[in-house]
C-alpha positions as CSV (number, residue, x, y, z in Angstrom):
1,M,-68.1,-137.6,83.1
2,R,-65.0,-139.6,83.2
3,A,-61.4,-139.0,84.4
4,R,-58.8,-138.8,81.6
5,L,-55.4,-139.8,80.4
6,F,-53.9,-138.1,77.6
7,V,-51.8,-140.3,75.2
8,G,-50.7,-139.5,71.9
9,F,-47.8,-140.0,69.3
10,V,-46.8,-137.3,66.8
11,V,-44.9,-137.6,63.5
12,L,-44.1,-134.4,61.4
13,A,-43.7,-135.4,57.6
14,A,-43.6,-133.3,54.3
15,V,-43.7,-136.3,51.9
16,S,-46.2,-137.9,49.7
17,V,-47.3,-141.1,51.4
18,P,-49.8,-143.8,50.7
19,I,-53.0,-143.2,51.9
20,Q,-54.7,-146.4,53.6
21,A,-58.5,-147.3,53.2
22,G,-60.5,-147.5,56.2
23,G,-60.3,-151.2,57.9
24,V,-60.9,-152.7,61.4
25,G,-60.0,-150.9,64.6
26,Q,-59.1,-151.9,68.1
27,R,-61.5,-153.8,70.1
28,G,-63.0,-155.3,66.6
29,T,-64.7,-151.8,65.7
30,A,-64.5,-150.9,62.1
31,T,-62.1,-147.8,61.8
32,V,-64.1,-145.0,60.1
33,T,-62.3,-142.3,58.0
34,I,-63.8,-138.5,58.1
35,A,-62.3,-135.6,56.5
36,A,-62.3,-132.0,57.6
37,A,-61.8,-128.5,57.1
38,G,-63.7,-125.0,57.1
39,D,-63.2,-121.5,55.5
40,I,-63.9,-122.9,52.2
41,A,-65.7,-121.2,49.3
42,R,-65.2,-118.0,47.7
43,A,-67.8,-115.5,46.3
44,N,-69.3,-115.9,42.9
45,A,-67.5,-118.9,41.7
46,P,-65.3,-121.8,42.7
47,G,-61.6,-120.9,43.6
48,T,-59.0,-123.1,42.7
49,P,-57.8,-123.8,46.1
50,Q,-61.5,-125.0,47.4
51,Q,-61.5,-127.4,44.2
52,Q,-58.3,-129.0,44.9
53,T,-59.1,-129.3,48.6
54,A,-62.4,-131.2,47.3
55,A,-60.6,-133.3,44.9
56,L,-58.6,-134.3,47.9
57,I,-61.5,-135.8,49.6
58,T,-63.1,-137.5,46.4
59,G,-59.9,-138.6,45.1
60,T,-57.9,-139.4,47.9
61,I,-59.2,-139.6,51.4
62,Q,-62.7,-141.0,50.4
63,P,-64.2,-140.6,53.6
64,S,-67.5,-141.9,55.4
65,K,-68.5,-138.5,56.7
66,V,-67.1,-134.9,56.0
67,L,-67.1,-132.2,58.7
68,A,-67.2,-128.9,57.0
69,L,-66.1,-126.4,59.9
70,G,-68.1,-123.2,59.2
71,D,-67.6,-120.2,57.0
72,T,-68.3,-122.3,54.2
73,Q,-69.6,-120.0,51.8
74,Y,-68.0,-116.4,51.4
75,E,-68.3,-113.4,51.8
76,H,-71.9,-113.4,53.4
77,G,-73.1,-117.0,53.1
78,E,-76.1,-116.2,50.7
79,Y,-78.0,-119.1,49.3
80,T,-77.3,-118.0,45.7
81,Q,-73.6,-117.9,46.8
82,Y,-74.0,-121.6,47.7
83,T,-75.2,-122.8,44.5
84,K,-72.8,-120.8,42.8
85,S,-69.6,-121.5,44.5
86,Y,-69.8,-124.2,47.2
87,D,-72.0,-126.7,45.4
88,P,-69.7,-126.9,42.2
89,S,-67.1,-128.2,44.5
90,W,-67.7,-129.3,47.8
91,G,-71.6,-129.9,47.0
92,A,-69.8,-133.2,45.6
93,F,-70.1,-134.7,48.7
94,K,-72.9,-132.8,50.3
95,S,-75.0,-135.7,51.2
96,I,-72.0,-136.8,53.7
97,T,-71.3,-133.8,55.0
98,A,-71.9,-132.7,58.7
99,P,-71.6,-128.5,58.8
100,V,-71.4,-126.0,61.5
101,V,-72.4,-122.5,61.0
102,G,-69.6,-119.9,60.8
103,N,-69.7,-116.2,61.4
104,H,-69.8,-115.1,57.6
105,E,-73.0,-117.3,57.5
106,Y,-74.7,-114.7,60.0
107,E,-73.9,-112.0,57.7
108,T,-77.1,-113.2,55.8
109,A,-80.0,-112.6,58.1
110,G,-80.5,-115.8,60.5
111,A,-77.6,-117.6,58.5
112,D,-80.6,-118.4,56.1
113,G,-78.0,-119.3,53.1
114,Y,-76.9,-121.9,55.6
115,F,-79.7,-123.6,56.9
116,R,-81.3,-123.8,53.5
117,Y,-78.0,-125.1,51.5
118,F,-77.8,-127.7,54.2
119,A,-81.7,-128.4,55.1
120,T,-81.7,-132.0,54.0
121,Q,-78.4,-132.7,56.1
122,L,-79.4,-131.0,59.1
123,A,-82.9,-132.5,59.3
124,Q,-81.1,-135.8,59.9
125,Y,-80.2,-134.7,63.4
126,Q,-82.1,-133.3,66.3
127,S,-84.5,-130.1,65.6
128,S,-81.9,-127.7,67.3
129,A,-79.6,-128.3,64.1
130,S,-82.1,-126.5,61.7
131,D,-82.7,-123.6,64.5
132,P,-80.7,-120.6,63.5
133,T,-80.8,-119.6,67.0
134,N,-79.5,-123.0,68.0
135,G,-77.4,-125.0,65.7
136,A,-76.2,-127.7,68.0
137,Y,-76.4,-131.6,67.1
138,S,-75.0,-134.8,67.8
139,F,-74.5,-138.3,66.0
140,D,-72.7,-141.5,66.1
141,I,-70.2,-142.5,63.6
142,G,-68.2,-145.8,64.3
143,A,-67.4,-146.2,67.8
144,W,-67.2,-142.4,68.2
145,H,-69.6,-139.8,69.4
146,V,-69.4,-136.4,67.1
147,V,-71.1,-133.2,68.7
148,G,-71.2,-130.0,66.2
149,L,-71.9,-126.3,68.1
150,N,-72.6,-123.2,67.3
151,S,-69.7,-120.5,68.4
152,N,-71.3,-117.5,67.2
153,C,-71.8,-116.1,70.7
154,A,-72.8,-112.6,69.9
155,V,-75.8,-113.8,67.8
156,I,-76.7,-117.2,69.9
157,S,-76.2,-117.9,73.8
158,C,-73.0,-119.8,74.0
159,S,-73.9,-120.5,77.7
160,A,-77.1,-122.4,76.0
161,Q,-74.4,-124.3,74.0
162,I,-72.7,-125.1,76.7
163,N,-75.5,-126.8,78.7
164,W,-76.6,-128.5,75.4
165,L,-73.0,-129.9,75.3
166,K,-73.1,-131.2,78.7
167,Q,-76.3,-132.8,78.6
168,D,-75.8,-134.4,75.6
169,L,-72.7,-136.0,76.6
170,Q,-73.6,-136.8,80.2
171,A,-76.1,-138.8,78.3
172,D,-73.4,-140.6,76.2
173,S,-71.6,-143.7,76.9
174,H,-69.0,-143.9,74.0
175,L,-65.3,-144.0,75.0
176,C,-64.3,-141.6,72.0
177,E,-65.8,-138.4,71.6
178,L,-65.5,-135.5,69.3
179,V,-66.8,-131.6,69.3
180,M,-66.6,-129.3,66.3
181,Y,-67.3,-125.9,66.0
182,H,-66.2,-122.4,63.9
183,H,-64.3,-120.0,66.1
184,A,-60.9,-121.8,67.2
185,G,-60.3,-119.4,70.0
186,R,-63.9,-119.9,71.8
187,K,-62.3,-120.7,75.3
188,S,-65.4,-121.4,77.0
189,L,-66.2,-124.0,74.5
190,A,-63.0,-125.7,74.8
191,K,-63.4,-125.6,78.5
192,A,-66.6,-127.1,78.6
193,A,-65.7,-130.0,76.1
194,N,-62.5,-130.7,78.3
195,A,-64.8,-130.6,81.4
196,Q,-66.7,-133.6,79.8
197,G,-63.8,-135.6,78.9
198,V,-63.8,-135.0,75.3
199,D,-61.1,-136.5,73.0
200,L,-60.6,-133.8,70.2
201,I,-61.8,-130.7,69.1
202,L,-61.7,-129.5,65.5
203,A,-62.2,-125.7,64.4
204,G,-61.8,-123.4,61.8
205,H,-62.1,-119.7,61.6
206,K,-58.5,-119.2,61.3
207,H,-57.3,-119.8,58.0
208,T,-54.5,-121.7,58.5
209,Y,-53.8,-125.6,60.0
210,E,-52.9,-125.7,63.7
211,R,-52.6,-128.6,66.1
212,W,-52.6,-127.8,70.1
213,D,-51.9,-130.9,71.9
214,R,-53.3,-129.0,74.9
215,V,-55.5,-125.9,73.7
216,F,-55.5,-123.4,76.4
217,G,-53.5,-125.6,78.7
218,L,-56.3,-128.2,78.8
219,N,-56.0,-132.0,78.5
220,V,-57.7,-132.1,75.1
221,R,-56.3,-131.8,71.7
222,Q,-57.5,-129.1,69.1
223,F,-57.1,-129.1,65.4
224,T,-57.6,-126.2,63.5
225,V,-58.2,-126.7,59.9
226,G,-59.5,-123.3,58.2
227,T,-57.6,-124.2,55.2
228,G,-60.5,-125.2,52.9
229,G,-60.1,-122.8,50.1
230,K,-60.6,-118.9,51.1
231,S,-56.8,-118.1,52.0
232,A,-53.9,-119.5,53.6
233,G,-52.3,-117.7,56.3
234,T,-49.7,-118.1,59.0
235,P,-49.9,-120.6,61.9
236,S,-49.0,-119.3,65.4
237,S,-45.7,-120.2,66.3
238,S,-47.0,-121.6,69.7
239,A,-48.9,-124.4,68.4
240,D,-47.5,-127.8,68.5
241,A,-47.8,-127.9,64.8
242,G,-48.5,-125.4,62.0
243,V,-48.9,-125.5,58.3
244,Q,-49.4,-122.2,55.8
245,A,-51.3,-124.4,53.2
246,Y,-54.9,-125.1,51.6
247,G,-55.2,-128.9,52.9
248,V,-57.8,-131.1,54.7
249,L,-57.3,-133.2,57.6
250,R,-58.1,-136.7,57.5
251,L,-59.0,-138.7,60.8
252,D,-59.2,-142.5,61.2
253,L,-61.4,-143.2,64.1
254,S,-61.0,-147.0,65.4
255,G,-62.5,-148.3,68.8
256,S,-60.0,-146.6,71.4
257,G,-58.3,-144.2,69.3
258,Y,-57.6,-142.3,66.2
259,T,-54.9,-141.4,63.9
260,W,-54.6,-138.1,61.8
261,S,-53.3,-136.7,58.8
262,F,-53.0,-133.4,57.3
263,L,-52.7,-133.6,53.6
264,D,-52.1,-130.4,51.7
265,V,-53.4,-130.0,47.8
266,A,-50.1,-131.2,46.5
267,R,-51.3,-134.5,48.2
268,R,-48.3,-134.3,50.9
269,V,-48.8,-135.4,54.5
270,R,-47.5,-132.2,56.3
271,D,-48.5,-133.3,60.0
272,S,-49.5,-136.8,61.1
273,G,-49.7,-138.9,64.2
274,S,-52.0,-141.1,66.7
275,G,-53.6,-140.8,70.2
276,S,-55.8,-142.9,72.6
277,C,-59.1,-142.0,73.7
278,H,-59.0,-141.4,77.5
279,S,-60.4,-143.8,79.8
């Protein structure tokens, strides 16, 4: 566990801007680009918004990794629905997708559709990633350590998830750490991440974009990105930034910090800024 000092810079924009490819970050570490959103695929066939967010990823952001923040397939997460709707859109970059499970996936027993559809991707990680009673895993990308958690506390043990997170992060030596899970309002997970000095939390569940620079008054920044295609709702007026639009969060991760930009489906940057990893 490390003591943390929070530093960041914010720029708000609603204009089209050039999107730069990943380069060399601070401390000589190559900068890597990731894209993130949740609450994605409508039932039966791809909806226009999810096709548009998929096009942002393939045509504009071109990331090294895609983080799918839960509720990836509506309404009940059946495997057949994944093949009908998610796969023809966000399936284009399935091979580089790291998902977390949402509540709609568990509307099918054991979230079978999710664990079956993403079986190959989850098999890259710890065995817990493929376990419907767990679902947690972690991996490294560039100079960052990323942890995926299962936030479905009514179905699995979130205290076990917290213990898993604590053990994983205490064994990690990266300066920069990111935690992702589905439920944006899961305070117990946010507090656990903050206690371990995590730099960023990514979540979905709420169908809007929000940036919380100190979520729940903690020393950690959270992005809520439930904007993948299901619906576009109203952000909280209490958030440090909020956008009612379909879109994708782009993060460029360097050896000591990050920049972010939220792009809507018109390819406008609606929120952007930068931050340093805690030291």
